[in-house]
N, C-alpha and C positions, 0 to 999 in steps of 0.2 A: 768633084770630090765631097761637097757637101753632102748630096745626094747619096752618095757610098757610105758615108760616114754615118747618116740617119738609117740606113738600110742594116748595116752593122748593129748598130746598138739596137735595134729592133729585134735582133736574134736574142740578145739576152734577155732575163728577165729583169723587167723594170720594177721598181718597189716604190710605193708612195707613203707618204703620211698614215694614209688612211691603211695599208695594207703590211706595213712593217712589222707590226708586233706577230700578225699571224705568219707571216712568210719567214721572218728572220728570228724573232725572240721565242717562237713558239715551235722551232726547227728541231727534228728531233737527229738532224746531223750539222756538222760544224756548218759556218754560212762565211763566206767573203763577201764583206758589202764593199763595192766600189763608190766611193762617192764623186761625182763629175759633172761637168757642165759642157753643152754644145761647143761654146768659144773657148775651152782651156785647151790648147795645144799640147800640153804634157798627157792630159786624159785622153787626146787620140794615140800617145805613142804606149800607153799601158794598156789601153783597150785590147789589143789583139793577144797581149800575154795573158790578161784575165780570161779573156774569151777562151784560148788553149786550157788554160787549168780547169775552166768550168767544164769541159768538154771530155777532159782526161778524168776527172774525179766525179764523174756522173753517177750518182746513187752512194756514192762515198762523202758528197758533200756539195753545196750551192753555192754558186757565183751570181750574186744580183747586184744590181745597179740603182743607185739614187743621184737622180737630177737635182743638185742642190737649189737650182733655181726655182724649180717646180715645187720642190718638197723644204722648204724651209724649216718646217717643224721639226723634221727629224736629222737634219744637219744642225740645226742650233740645240737639239737635246743631246748630240753626241759631240757638241764643241768643234766642229768641224770648221776651220778657218783657212785652211790651205787645201787646194784639190791638184791632184788626184791624192785623196786620201783612201786607203784601203783599211777597214776594220775587220778583224776576226772575231766572229763569234761562236761561242760554245755554251750550249745549256742557257741560252738567254743572255750571256753575259761576255761583255768587249774582254778578249783573253790577249789580243796582240794587236797590232797597229802599224800602218806603214805610211808616210806621207813622201810622195815623189814618185819619179818613177824609176825604178832598180829593174834588174835582171831577173828574168823569169827564175832562175835558181832561189832565189831570195824569198821569193813569194811562196815557193813550194816548200822550201824548209819550213817557213812558218806554219803553214797549213799541216805538213807532216807532222808536226810538234803537236797539234790538238787533235788529230785523229786517233 
């Protein structure tokens, strides 16, 4: 299962402390940032939902992931205390937030509100 989990996450765009500004803050489309960690069980539950949304909204929005263990600067900058945390960015600003696992329609509604 661990290998499948790693392969799954390698499909998504992983953002680092070094690339966060360019990929997220300077984006011309809304961005959902999934703050996660390999050891986080609930992160595994939300991952397929986030991947689906990324595929469905390709071209209209970006969905990226930040591994909090490897990118503590970005996690700290945005006050991430619990994972999974999804931050919704538009125009370089956080405009919405979701902590924990929720059904896909909740995330889609938040994204639709900022498109």
